[in-house]
C-alpha positions in Angstrom: -99.6 3.2 -36.0 -97.2 3.4 -33.3 -93.8 4.9 -33.4 -91.7 2.2 -34.4 -93.5 2.1 -37.2 -93.7 5.5 -38.5 -91.4 6.9 -41.4 -88.1 7.9 -39.9 -87.4 11.6 -40.4 -88.2 13.8 -44.1 -87.8 11.6 -47.5 -84.7 13.2 -49.1 -85.4 10.2 -52.3 -87.3 13.4 -53.7 -87.0 16.6 -54.9 -83.2 15.9 -55.8 -82.7 15.8 -52.5 -82.9 19.2 -51.0 -86.0 19.9 -49.4 -87.6 23.7 -48.2 -86.9 24.3 -44.7 -88.3 26.5 -43.1 -87.4 28.6 -39.9 -90.1 29.6 -37.3 -89.9 32.0 -34.3 -90.5 29.4 -31.2 -92.2 31.9 -29.0 -93.7 34.9 -31.6 -94.7 32.1 -35.1 -93.3 34.7 -36.9 -92.1 32.9 -40.3 -88.2 33.9 -40.5 -86.7 32.3 -43.4 -86.6 29.7 -45.5 -83.3 27.8 -46.9 -82.8 24.2 -48.5 -81.5 21.1 -46.6 -79.8 17.6 -47.7 -79.8 15.0 -45.2 -75.9 15.6 -44.2 -77.6 19.0 -43.3 -80.7 17.6 -41.8 -78.7 15.0 -39.5 -76.3 17.9 -38.2 -79.0 20.0 -37.0 -80.6 16.9 -35.7 -77.0 15.8 -34.2 -75.7 20.0 -32.8 -79.7 21.5 -32.2 -78.5 24.6 -34.2 -79.7 25.1 -37.8 -77.6 24.0 -41.1 -78.9 24.3 -44.5 -77.7 23.5 -47.8 -75.9 26.6 -49.7 -77.0 26.0 -53.7 -75.0 28.4 -54.8 -72.0 27.5 -53.1 -72.5 23.3 -53.0 -72.1 22.9 -49.8 -73.2 23.2 -45.9 -74.1 26.4 -44.6 -74.6 26.3 -40.9 -76.6 29.6 -40.3 -74.7 32.1 -38.4 -71.3 30.8 -39.7 -70.0 34.4 -40.4 -72.8 36.5 -39.0 -72.7 34.8 -35.8 -76.4 34.9 -36.1 -77.6 31.3 -35.3 -80.9 29.6 -34.8 -81.0 27.2 -31.8 -83.6 24.7 -32.8 -86.1 24.0 -30.2 -88.3 21.6 -32.4 -88.1 19.4 -36.0 -91.4 19.3 -37.5 -92.0 17.4 -41.2 -94.9 17.6 -43.0 -97.8 14.8 -44.2 -95.8 14.1 -47.6 -92.6 13.9 -45.7 -91.1 16.5 -48.1 -91.1 19.6 -46.2 -89.6 20.3 -42.9 -90.7 23.5 -40.1 -88.2 24.1 -37.0 -88.9 26.2 -34.2 -85.8 28.6 -33.3 -84.7 30.7 -31.4 -82.7 33.3 -33.2 -79.5 35.1 -32.5 -79.7 38.4 -34.1 -81.0 39.0 -37.9 -82.4 36.3 -39.7 -81.8 37.4 -43.4 -78.4 38.2 -44.5 -80.3 41.9 -45.8 -80.2 42.6 -42.1 -84.0 42.1 -40.9 -85.4 39.9 -38.6 -87.0 38.0 -41.4 -86.7 37.5 -44.9 -90.3 38.3 -45.2 -89.8 42.1 -44.8 -91.6 43.3 -48.0 -94.9 43.0 -48.4 -97.1 43.5 -52.0 -99.0 46.3 -52.6 -100.7 47.4 -55.7 -97.5 49.8 -56.1 -94.8 47.3 -55.5 -92.9 46.1 -52.7 -93.0 47.6 -49.3 -90.7 47.2 -46.6 -92.5 46.6 -43.5 -89.8 46.1 -41.2 -86.9 47.5 -39.7 -83.7 46.8 -40.3 -81.8 45.0 -37.1 -78.1 45.1 -38.8 -76.3 46.8 -41.3 -75.1 43.8 -43.3 -71.9 45.6 -44.5 -70.9 45.4 -40.6 -72.2 41.7 -40.4 -70.5 39.5 -43.8 -67.5 39.5 -44.8 -67.2 39.9 -48.2 
């Protein structure tokens, strides 16, 4: 199949128009976060080269770093075989996690419960306006 015959981008006709979007550090490969994208967020991400998600709680686009300044510059966008999951290789400025950690996956599951395995980079109270 040539490029001209390939489907174009993610399939937003499924899953109520929202697809999981994973942000991965372009250098280390570390998974930084997972959020949701709709077609509008995806298009803006492609056009601007900066990660844009759809906030389900706010019901609007969420431009990563709009409050914190911790933006994600997108180096590469990949789509899985079913075209229902997006993987972005990004260059992260500051913390990816709203709790101030490099990654949203800063807790490890142990027999005793959850164990924090990363060091907090920033205090969320200093970064986010409440």
